[in-house]
DRENGUSE-123543 format. One record per residue (C-alpha): residue number from 1; x, y, z. Coordinates in nm, 2 decimals. Each point is the difference from the previous one (the first is absolute). Example, Ala and Ser with C-alpha at 12.3 -4.5 7.8 and 13.67 -1.06 7.14 Angstrom:
2
<rec 1,<1.23,-0.45,0.78>>;
<rec 2,<0.14,0.34,-0.07>>;
// end
This chain:
447
<rec 1,<0.79,30.89,14.34>>;
<rec 2,<0.02,0.05,0.33>>;
<rec 3,<-0.23,-0.25,0.19>>;
<rec 4,<0.19,0.01,0.33>>;
<rec 5,<-0.15,0.19,0.30>>;
<rec 6,<0.20,0.23,0.25>>;
<rec 7,<-0.05,-0.01,0.37>>;
<rec 8,<-0.21,0.28,0.09>>;
<rec 9,<0.22,0.32,0.15>>;
<rec 10,<0.10,0.00,0.35>>;
<rec 11,<-0.22,0.27,0.18>>;
<rec 12,<0.20,0.34,0.00>>;
<rec 13,<0.21,0.13,0.33>>;
<rec 14,<0.02,0.34,-0.07>>;
<rec 15,<-0.15,0.25,-0.24>>;
<rec 16,<0.22,-0.02,-0.27>>;
<rec 17,<-0.04,-0.40,-0.03>>;
<rec 18,<-0.37,0.07,0.00>>;
<rec 19,<0.03,0.22,-0.32>>;
<rec 20,<0.11,-0.31,-0.17>>;
<rec 21,<-0.26,-0.20,0.04>>;
<rec 22,<-0.26,0.23,-0.16>>;
<rec 23,<-0.04,-0.18,-0.35>>;
<rec 24,<-0.17,0.24,-0.25>>;
<rec 25,<-0.12,-0.22,-0.34>>;
<rec 26,<-0.23,0.08,-0.28>>;
<rec 27,<-0.27,-0.21,-0.11>>;
<rec 28,<0.00,-0.01,-0.43>>;
<rec 29,<-0.07,-0.18,-0.28>>;
<rec 30,<-0.26,0.05,-0.30>>;
<rec 31,<-0.39,0.06,0.04>>;
<rec 32,<-0.20,-0.25,0.15>>;
<rec 33,<0.26,-0.24,0.14>>;
<rec 34,<-0.09,0.06,0.34>>;
<rec 35,<0.19,0.23,0.19>>;
<rec 36,<-0.24,0.22,0.24>>;
<rec 37,<-0.16,-0.36,0.05>>;
<rec 38,<0.36,-0.14,0.16>>;
<rec 39,<0.02,0.31,0.18>>;
<rec 40,<-0.31,-0.04,0.14>>;
<rec 41,<0.05,-0.37,0.10>>;
<rec 42,<0.32,0.15,0.14>>;
<rec 43,<-0.16,0.22,0.21>>;
<rec 44,<-0.27,-0.23,0.11>>;
<rec 45,<0.15,-0.33,0.08>>;
<rec 46,<0.26,0.18,0.26>>;
<rec 47,<-0.29,0.20,0.14>>;
<rec 48,<0.14,0.39,-0.09>>;
<rec 49,<-0.34,0.13,-0.06>>;
<rec 50,<-0.28,0.17,0.23>>;
<rec 51,<-0.35,-0.10,0.02>>;
<rec 52,<-0.13,0.30,-0.18>>;
<rec 53,<0.25,-0.02,-0.25>>;
<rec 54,<-0.14,-0.42,-0.07>>;
<rec 55,<-0.37,0.19,-0.03>>;
<rec 56,<0.11,0.27,-0.23>>;
<rec 57,<0.12,-0.28,-0.24>>;
<rec 58,<-0.29,-0.27,0.10>>;
<rec 59,<-0.26,0.33,-0.13>>;
<rec 60,<0.18,0.07,-0.27>>;
<rec 61,<0.03,-0.36,-0.14>>;
<rec 62,<-0.41,-0.04,0.05>>;
<rec 63,<-0.07,0.34,-0.15>>;
<rec 64,<0.19,-0.19,-0.34>>;
<rec 65,<-0.17,-0.31,0.02>>;
<rec 66,<0.27,-0.21,0.20>>;
<rec 67,<-0.14,-0.22,0.25>>;
<rec 68,<0.30,-0.04,0.21>>;
<rec 69,<0.30,0.26,0.07>>;
<rec 70,<0.15,0.08,-0.32>>;
<rec 71,<0.40,0.09,0.19>>;
<rec 72,<0.13,0.19,-0.28>>;
<rec 73,<-0.27,0.31,0.10>>;
<rec 74,<0.24,-0.02,0.31>>;
<rec 75,<0.31,0.22,-0.19>>;
<rec 76,<-0.24,0.16,-0.28>>;
<rec 77,<-0.16,0.25,0.21>>;
<rec 78,<-0.08,0.26,-0.29>>;
<rec 79,<-0.34,-0.03,-0.13>>;
<rec 80,<0.08,0.00,-0.34>>;
<rec 81,<0.20,-0.34,0.06>>;
<rec 82,<-0.29,-0.16,0.16>>;
<rec 83,<-0.23,0.06,-0.21>>;
<rec 84,<0.25,-0.10,-0.28>>;
<rec 85,<0.16,-0.26,0.19>>;
<rec 86,<0.33,0.11,-0.11>>;
<rec 87,<0.30,0.17,0.18>>;
<rec 88,<0.09,0.36,-0.14>>;
<rec 89,<0.24,0.15,0.25>>;
<rec 90,<0.26,-0.14,0.22>>;
<rec 91,<-0.20,-0.15,0.33>>;
<rec 92,<0.25,0.04,0.32>>;
<rec 93,<-0.04,-0.27,0.33>>;
<rec 94,<0.20,-0.05,0.26>>;
<rec 95,<0.02,-0.35,0.24>>;
<rec 96,<0.17,-0.20,0.22>>;
<rec 97,<0.07,-0.31,0.11>>;
<rec 98,<0.17,-0.12,0.29>>;
<rec 99,<0.31,-0.01,-0.23>>;
<rec 100,<0.03,0.28,-0.17>>;
<rec 101,<-0.21,0.35,-0.15>>;
<rec 102,<-0.09,0.04,-0.33>>;
<rec 103,<-0.13,0.33,-0.24>>;
<rec 104,<-0.17,-0.13,-0.31>>;
<rec 105,<-0.05,0.13,-0.32>>;
<rec 106,<-0.21,-0.12,-0.19>>;
<rec 107,<-0.03,0.10,-0.38>>;
<rec 108,<-0.22,0.04,-0.23>>;
<rec 109,<0.05,-0.26,-0.32>>;
<rec 110,<-0.18,0.20,-0.33>>;
<rec 111,<0.21,0.15,-0.25>>;
<rec 112,<-0.10,0.36,0.06>>;
<rec 113,<0.12,-0.06,0.37>>;
<rec 114,<0.37,-0.07,-0.09>>;
<rec 115,<0.12,0.36,0.16>>;
<rec 116,<-0.18,-0.11,0.33>>;
<rec 117,<0.17,-0.37,0.05>>;
<rec 118,<0.30,0.19,-0.08>>;
<rec 119,<-0.04,0.23,0.31>>;
<rec 120,<-0.11,-0.29,0.21>>;
<rec 121,<0.35,-0.17,-0.10>>;
<rec 122,<0.21,0.25,0.06>>;
<rec 123,<0.07,-0.03,0.38>>;
<rec 124,<-0.08,-0.36,-0.01>>;
<rec 125,<0.26,-0.30,0.16>>;
<rec 126,<-0.19,-0.28,-0.16>>;
<rec 127,<-0.27,0.00,-0.28>>;
<rec 128,<-0.32,-0.25,0.03>>;
<rec 129,<-0.01,-0.14,-0.31>>;
<rec 130,<-0.37,-0.13,-0.10>>;
<rec 131,<-0.05,-0.26,-0.33>>;
<rec 132,<-0.33,-0.15,-0.07>>;
<rec 133,<0.13,-0.36,-0.01>>;
<rec 134,<-0.35,-0.03,-0.27>>;
<rec 135,<0.22,0.21,-0.27>>;
<rec 136,<0.38,-0.01,0.16>>;
<rec 137,<0.20,0.36,-0.09>>;
<rec 138,<-0.13,0.28,-0.15>>;
<rec 139,<0.13,0.32,-0.18>>;
<rec 140,<-0.16,0.17,0.31>>;
<rec 141,<0.20,-0.23,0.26>>;
<rec 142,<0.30,0.01,-0.21>>;
<rec 143,<0.01,0.41,-0.05>>;
<rec 144,<-0.09,0.02,0.39>>;
<rec 145,<0.29,-0.22,0.09>>;
<rec 146,<0.28,0.16,-0.25>>;
<rec 147,<-0.15,0.37,0.20>>;
<rec 148,<0.10,-0.13,0.26>>;
<rec 149,<0.30,-0.13,-0.03>>;
<rec 150,<0.09,0.34,-0.17>>;
<rec 151,<-0.11,0.16,0.28>>;
<rec 152,<0.22,-0.22,0.24>>;
<rec 153,<-0.20,-0.26,0.17>>;
<rec 154,<0.20,-0.31,-0.05>>;
<rec 155,<-0.21,-0.28,0.24>>;
<rec 156,<-0.28,-0.13,-0.16>>;
<rec 157,<-0.20,-0.23,0.16>>;
<rec 158,<-0.28,-0.13,-0.25>>;
<rec 159,<-0.33,-0.12,0.01>>;
<rec 160,<-0.22,-0.28,-0.27>>;
<rec 161,<-0.31,0.11,0.07>>;
<rec 162,<-0.31,-0.19,-0.04>>;
<rec 163,<0.14,-0.30,0.01>>;
<rec 164,<-0.36,-0.19,0.16>>;
<rec 165,<-0.18,0.07,-0.35>>;
<rec 166,<0.30,-0.22,-0.19>>;
<rec 167,<-0.07,-0.24,0.31>>;
<rec 168,<0.39,0.09,0.10>>;
<rec 169,<0.17,-0.12,-0.32>>;
<rec 170,<0.36,-0.10,0.07>>;
<rec 171,<0.09,0.11,-0.33>>;
<rec 172,<-0.20,0.33,-0.09>>;
<rec 173,<0.22,0.08,0.31>>;
<rec 174,<0.32,-0.09,-0.07>>;
<rec 175,<-0.09,0.18,-0.36>>;
<rec 176,<-0.01,0.36,0.24>>;
<rec 177,<0.34,-0.08,0.20>>;
<rec 178,<0.13,-0.09,-0.35>>;
<rec 179,<-0.13,0.33,-0.13>>;
<rec 180,<0.08,0.22,0.29>>;
<rec 181,<0.37,-0.18,0.03>>;
<rec 182,<0.09,0.09,-0.31>>;
<rec 183,<-0.11,0.40,0.03>>;
<rec 184,<0.12,0.00,0.38>>;
<rec 185,<0.35,-0.07,-0.19>>;
<rec 186,<0.02,0.21,-0.25>>;
<rec 187,<-0.11,0.33,0.19>>;
<rec 188,<0.25,-0.15,0.29>>;
<rec 189,<-0.20,-0.05,0.29>>;
<rec 190,<0.21,-0.12,0.29>>;
<rec 191,<-0.29,-0.24,0.06>>;
<rec 192,<-0.30,-0.13,-0.07>>;
<rec 193,<-0.27,-0.21,0.19>>;
<rec 194,<-0.31,-0.14,-0.19>>;
<rec 195,<-0.31,-0.15,0.18>>;
<rec 196,<-0.32,-0.19,-0.06>>;
<rec 197,<-0.28,0.18,0.12>>;
<rec 198,<-0.37,0.05,0.02>>;
<rec 199,<-0.04,0.35,0.12>>;
<rec 200,<-0.35,0.00,0.00>>;
<rec 201,<-0.04,-0.34,0.23>>;
<rec 202,<0.32,0.10,0.21>>;
<rec 203,<0.24,-0.30,-0.12>>;
<rec 204,<0.32,0.03,0.06>>;
<rec 205,<-0.04,0.37,0.05>>;
<rec 206,<0.01,0.01,0.39>>;
<rec 207,<-0.09,-0.37,0.10>>;
<rec 208,<0.13,-0.30,-0.21>>;
<rec 209,<-0.18,-0.22,-0.23>>;
<rec 210,<-0.03,-0.32,-0.06>>;
<rec 211,<-0.09,0.05,-0.33>>;
<rec 212,<0.25,0.00,-0.14>>;
<rec 213,<0.26,-0.30,0.14>>;
<rec 214,<0.28,0.04,-0.21>>;
<rec 215,<0.12,0.35,0.10>>;
<rec 216,<0.20,0.00,0.30>>;
<rec 217,<0.07,0.36,0.01>>;
<rec 218,<-0.07,0.35,0.21>>;
<rec 219,<-0.37,0.12,0.01>>;
<rec 220,<-0.03,0.35,-0.15>>;
<rec 221,<0.01,0.15,0.35>>;
<rec 222,<0.30,-0.24,0.10>>;
<rec 223,<0.18,0.19,-0.30>>;
<rec 224,<-0.07,0.33,0.13>>;
<rec 225,<0.15,-0.06,0.35>>;
<rec 226,<0.31,-0.14,-0.09>>;
<rec 227,<0.09,0.22,-0.29>>;
<rec 228,<0.28,0.25,0.08>>;
<rec 229,<-0.12,0.32,0.08>>;
<rec 230,<0.09,0.38,0.12>>;
<rec 231,<0.00,0.34,0.02>>;
<rec 232,<-0.08,0.06,-0.41>>;
<rec 233,<0.26,0.33,0.02>>;
<rec 234,<0.30,-0.24,0.16>>;
<rec 235,<-0.08,-0.27,-0.24>>;
<rec 236,<0.05,0.20,-0.28>>;
<rec 237,<0.23,0.28,0.11>>;
<rec 238,<0.27,-0.14,0.17>>;
<rec 239,<0.08,-0.30,-0.10>>;
<rec 240,<-0.04,0.02,-0.37>>;
<rec 241,<0.29,0.18,0.03>>;
<rec 242,<-0.05,0.34,0.06>>;
<rec 243,<0.12,0.29,0.29>>;
<rec 244,<-0.25,0.22,0.19>>;
<rec 245,<-0.23,0.23,-0.18>>;
<rec 246,<-0.18,0.32,0.11>>;
<rec 247,<-0.24,0.16,-0.25>>;
<rec 248,<-0.07,0.34,0.17>>;
<rec 249,<-0.41,0.01,0.00>>;
<rec 250,<-0.02,0.29,0.25>>;
<rec 251,<0.27,0.29,0.09>>;
<rec 252,<-0.06,0.12,0.38>>;
<rec 253,<0.07,0.32,0.14>>;
<rec 254,<0.14,0.00,0.40>>;
<rec 255,<-0.06,0.23,0.27>>;
<rec 256,<0.25,0.22,-0.01>>;
<rec 257,<0.21,-0.08,-0.33>>;
<rec 258,<0.06,-0.23,-0.17>>;
<rec 259,<-0.16,-0.34,-0.28>>;
<rec 260,<0.00,-0.37,0.06>>;
<rec 261,<-0.12,-0.21,-0.31>>;
<rec 262,<-0.32,-0.26,0.07>>;
<rec 263,<-0.05,-0.31,-0.19>>;
<rec 264,<-0.01,-0.38,0.00>>;
<rec 265,<0.29,-0.19,0.02>>;
<rec 266,<0.09,-0.26,-0.27>>;
<rec 267,<0.30,-0.25,-0.10>>;
<rec 268,<0.20,0.02,0.31>>;
<rec 269,<-0.01,0.15,0.34>>;
<rec 270,<0.12,0.37,0.05>>;
<rec 271,<0.19,0.08,0.31>>;
<rec 272,<0.14,0.32,0.15>>;
<rec 273,<0.37,0.08,-0.14>>;
<rec 274,<-0.12,-0.18,-0.34>>;
<rec 275,<0.14,0.17,-0.30>>;
<rec 276,<-0.27,0.07,-0.23>>;
<rec 277,<-0.02,0.16,-0.38>>;
<rec 278,<-0.24,0.21,-0.08>>;
<rec 279,<-0.18,-0.03,-0.36>>;
<rec 280,<-0.04,0.06,-0.24>>;
<rec 281,<0.24,0.29,0.09>>;
<rec 282,<0.29,-0.24,0.12>>;
<rec 283,<0.10,0.22,0.31>>;
<rec 284,<0.13,-0.16,0.30>>;
<rec 285,<-0.05,-0.02,0.35>>;
<rec 286,<-0.08,-0.22,0.31>>;
<rec 287,<-0.32,-0.07,0.19>>;
<rec 288,<0.07,0.24,0.30>>;
<rec 289,<-0.30,-0.18,0.24>>;
<rec 290,<-0.33,-0.20,-0.10>>;
<rec 291,<-0.32,0.07,0.14>>;
<rec 292,<-0.35,-0.19,0.03>>;
<rec 293,<-0.30,0.12,0.17>>;
<rec 294,<0.08,-0.21,0.30>>;
<rec 295,<0.39,0.20,0.02>>;
<rec 296,<0.32,-0.07,-0.13>>;
<rec 297,<0.11,-0.30,-0.16>>;
<rec 298,<0.36,-0.15,0.03>>;
<rec 299,<-0.16,-0.24,-0.29>>;
<rec 300,<-0.28,0.07,-0.25>>;
<rec 301,<-0.09,-0.35,-0.19>>;
<rec 302,<-0.14,-0.06,-0.32>>;
<rec 303,<-0.36,0.10,-0.04>>;
<rec 304,<0.00,0.23,0.29>>;
<rec 305,<-0.11,0.39,-0.06>>;
<rec 306,<0.26,0.24,0.10>>;
<rec 307,<0.11,0.37,0.02>>;
<rec 308,<0.37,0.02,-0.01>>;
<rec 309,<0.26,0.28,0.07>>;
<rec 310,<0.28,0.09,-0.17>>;
<rec 311,<0.35,0.12,0.06>>;
<rec 312,<0.00,0.22,-0.30>>;
<rec 313,<-0.24,0.27,-0.10>>;
<rec 314,<-0.08,-0.12,-0.36>>;
<rec 315,<-0.29,0.12,-0.22>>;
<rec 316,<-0.24,-0.35,0.06>>;
<rec 317,<-0.34,-0.03,-0.13>>;
<rec 318,<-0.24,-0.19,-0.06>>;
<rec 319,<0.08,-0.26,-0.31>>;
<rec 320,<0.33,-0.03,0.11>>;
<rec 321,<0.17,-0.30,0.12>>;
<rec 322,<0.29,-0.09,0.32>>;
<rec 323,<0.16,-0.30,-0.11>>;
<rec 324,<0.30,-0.18,0.14>>;
<rec 325,<0.32,0.18,-0.12>>;
<rec 326,<0.17,-0.31,-0.07>>;
<rec 327,<-0.29,-0.13,-0.21>>;
<rec 328,<-0.15,0.25,-0.15>>;
<rec 329,<-0.32,-0.04,-0.21>>;
<rec 330,<0.00,0.05,-0.41>>;
<rec 331,<-0.08,0.41,-0.12>>;
<rec 332,<-0.12,0.01,-0.33>>;
<rec 333,<-0.25,0.16,-0.22>>;
<rec 334,<0.01,-0.34,-0.23>>;
<rec 335,<-0.15,-0.28,0.10>>;
<rec 336,<-0.07,-0.36,-0.16>>;
<rec 337,<-0.35,-0.15,0.19>>;
<rec 338,<-0.18,-0.26,0.01>>;
<rec 339,<-0.39,0.12,-0.03>>;
<rec 340,<-0.36,-0.16,0.09>>;
<rec 341,<-0.19,0.28,-0.24>>;
<rec 342,<-0.37,0.07,0.14>>;
<rec 343,<-0.09,0.22,-0.26>>;
<rec 344,<-0.25,0.05,-0.30>>;
<rec 345,<0.18,0.13,-0.20>>;
<rec 346,<0.31,-0.16,-0.14>>;
<rec 347,<0.36,0.07,0.13>>;
<rec 348,<0.22,0.13,-0.27>>;
<rec 349,<0.34,0.15,-0.04>>;
<rec 350,<-0.08,0.42,0.06>>;
<rec 351,<-0.27,-0.05,0.28>>;
<rec 352,<0.04,0.22,0.27>>;
<rec 353,<-0.10,-0.08,0.33>>;
<rec 354,<0.05,0.06,0.39>>;
<rec 355,<0.24,-0.20,0.18>>;
<rec 356,<-0.03,-0.05,0.39>>;
<rec 357,<0.35,-0.15,0.14>>;
<rec 358,<-0.01,-0.06,0.41>>;
<rec 359,<-0.10,0.40,0.08>>;
<rec 360,<0.13,0.16,-0.35>>;
<rec 361,<-0.26,0.09,-0.22>>;
<rec 362,<0.15,0.05,-0.36>>;
<rec 363,<-0.10,0.07,-0.37>>;
<rec 364,<0.13,-0.28,-0.19>>;
<rec 365,<-0.05,-0.07,-0.40>>;
<rec 366,<0.03,-0.40,-0.17>>;
<rec 367,<0.31,-0.01,-0.21>>;
<rec 368,<-0.07,-0.35,-0.11>>;
<rec 369,<-0.23,-0.28,0.02>>;
<rec 370,<0.25,-0.31,-0.10>>;
<rec 371,<-0.20,-0.32,0.13>>;
<rec 372,<-0.33,-0.16,0.08>>;
<rec 373,<0.02,-0.31,0.25>>;
<rec 374,<-0.19,-0.34,-0.08>>;
<rec 375,<-0.17,-0.10,0.33>>;
<rec 376,<-0.07,-0.32,-0.22>>;
<rec 377,<0.37,-0.06,-0.12>>;
<rec 378,<0.19,0.21,0.26>>;
<rec 379,<0.23,0.17,-0.29>>;
<rec 380,<0.04,0.30,-0.10>>;
<rec 381,<-0.15,0.12,-0.34>>;
<rec 382,<0.13,0.32,-0.18>>;
<rec 383,<-0.35,0.27,-0.04>>;
<rec 384,<-0.01,0.38,0.01>>;
<rec 385,<-0.26,0.07,0.20>>;
<rec 386,<-0.19,-0.18,0.33>>;
<rec 387,<-0.38,0.02,0.01>>;
<rec 388,<-0.22,-0.11,0.32>>;
<rec 389,<0.15,-0.22,0.20>>;
<rec 390,<0.30,-0.15,-0.14>>;
<rec 391,<0.33,0.05,0.13>>;
<rec 392,<0.29,0.10,-0.17>>;
<rec 393,<0.33,0.20,0.01>>;
<rec 394,<0.05,0.35,-0.08>>;
<rec 395,<0.26,0.25,0.04>>;
<rec 396,<-0.08,0.34,0.17>>;
<rec 397,<0.15,0.35,0.04>>;
<rec 398,<-0.10,0.18,0.29>>;
<rec 399,<-0.01,0.38,0.06>>;
<rec 400,<0.25,0.01,0.30>>;
<rec 401,<0.19,-0.27,0.13>>;
<rec 402,<-0.12,-0.28,0.18>>;
<rec 403,<0.22,-0.24,0.27>>;
<rec 404,<-0.06,-0.34,-0.09>>;
<rec 405,<0.10,-0.36,0.07>>;
<rec 406,<-0.10,-0.31,-0.15>>;
<rec 407,<-0.37,-0.11,0.13>>;
<rec 408,<0.17,-0.36,0.00>>;
<rec 409,<0.23,0.11,0.25>>;
<rec 410,<-0.24,0.28,0.16>>;
<rec 411,<-0.37,0.00,-0.03>>;
<rec 412,<-0.03,0.34,0.11>>;
<rec 413,<0.23,0.23,-0.14>>;
<rec 414,<0.01,-0.24,-0.32>>;
<rec 415,<-0.42,0.04,-0.08>>;
<rec 416,<-0.21,0.31,-0.17>>;
<rec 417,<-0.34,0.08,-0.13>>;
<rec 418,<-0.05,0.20,-0.27>>;
<rec 419,<-0.36,0.25,-0.01>>;
<rec 420,<-0.17,0.11,-0.30>>;
<rec 421,<0.09,0.43,0.02>>;
<rec 422,<-0.37,0.07,-0.15>>;
<rec 423,<-0.21,-0.24,0.21>>;
<rec 424,<0.22,-0.08,0.35>>;
<rec 425,<-0.04,-0.35,-0.07>>;
<rec 426,<0.28,-0.23,0.10>>;
<rec 427,<0.04,-0.23,-0.33>>;
<rec 428,<0.31,-0.19,0.05>>;
<rec 429,<0.22,-0.15,0.28>>;
<rec 430,<0.35,-0.04,-0.10>>;
<rec 431,<0.31,-0.12,0.15>>;
<rec 432,<0.34,0.05,-0.07>>;
<rec 433,<0.15,-0.22,-0.20>>;
<rec 434,<-0.08,-0.31,-0.29>>;
<rec 435,<-0.20,-0.30,0.15>>;
<rec 436,<0.20,-0.23,0.14>>;
<rec 437,<-0.09,-0.39,-0.23>>;
<rec 438,<0.21,-0.29,0.12>>;
<rec 439,<0.13,-0.25,-0.23>>;
<rec 440,<-0.29,-0.31,-0.07>>;
<rec 441,<0.31,-0.23,0.03>>;
<rec 442,<0.02,0.13,0.37>>;
<rec 443,<-0.06,-0.31,0.29>>;
<rec 444,<-0.39,0.02,0.17>>;
<rec 445,<-0.03,0.23,0.30>>;
<rec 446,<0.02,-0.09,0.31>>;
<rec 447,<-0.10,0.15,0.37>>;
// end
């Protein structure tokens, strides 16, 4: 386990460095393990809340017969959430300390809201996994951690919560730590830090507690402030092994004639003079000019919204992809993919759906459902269908070609969603390629 604390990041010297000082993290875990209370405690103890927000939370607490302030209400903003005392949708909150800025996704723990949890993790740099130390890891905790890993999250900060209810029993903490260590190793997680806390009392969340003298690691805030961070697209595009990508979102007609093509840069920076290929057609051309609202650019960084002028007059449409000519994406109508299935009806071979990949939408047919991921044993089980909230491996045939990368190399061009054509409901989140499970004999991850 990674119990050492890295020093807080140095203050940014320029705009580019400032982008690396933003950490996006998702709080995940089973229902009632204390995710919302933990996030509320983090925000409360770091003085991120205004007086009117605190008063609204106090009033909501009194309406439910709670004398003290229920910190879970800080993120549970929907009326139904406060009435039921549960999190239903992903609640996003923003916070800043002298060392770092945070985008926080408080994800629901109930099985029926797993699709919402997947949304919250889809752009996270780190997962804050909350485990009830009185019960240990539950199936939903394992499911959430599996989904986070499949979505490319490779850093975990795990909190053994409610330690005050078991008199800060070191043995219970070690059991949580051992179980999470095994799970992290199988999922190929690069960093896993486990911390004993009481979210309700605030022990080891922002302030260090004297209740666990046997623990010498970081507090939750220290772990979050010292975790590697960076622009999400940069960390999972250029640094993962793909060349530049520009999914075309809009065609802009220019005064006096001509067209430019707008989208968000992914995979790697773009420059005037770069040779690119238009996919899926395969036509090669060169970027003549890069424009933004503020004027032309010599370098378009990953994550920037731009429009490009090409040297050749080509037929380029929304849904096409401009890719680095020397590192193009694969063009295919046949996909093997890992999907998290959220539909009420089982997913079976022959099902017809609509796939949304980058900016392209096209009909798709399921040609095979080959395996289900057992989230407890972490191995693939041969099956012929997937039911609600199961994770599995499928093959798809698309009506028009898609330009894709393996998800492990690019989280943008390697991801998609599946939509029910009859109801227009999103029924699956998909990742190009099968799940990668590490050998259990591998050594424990280190930070």
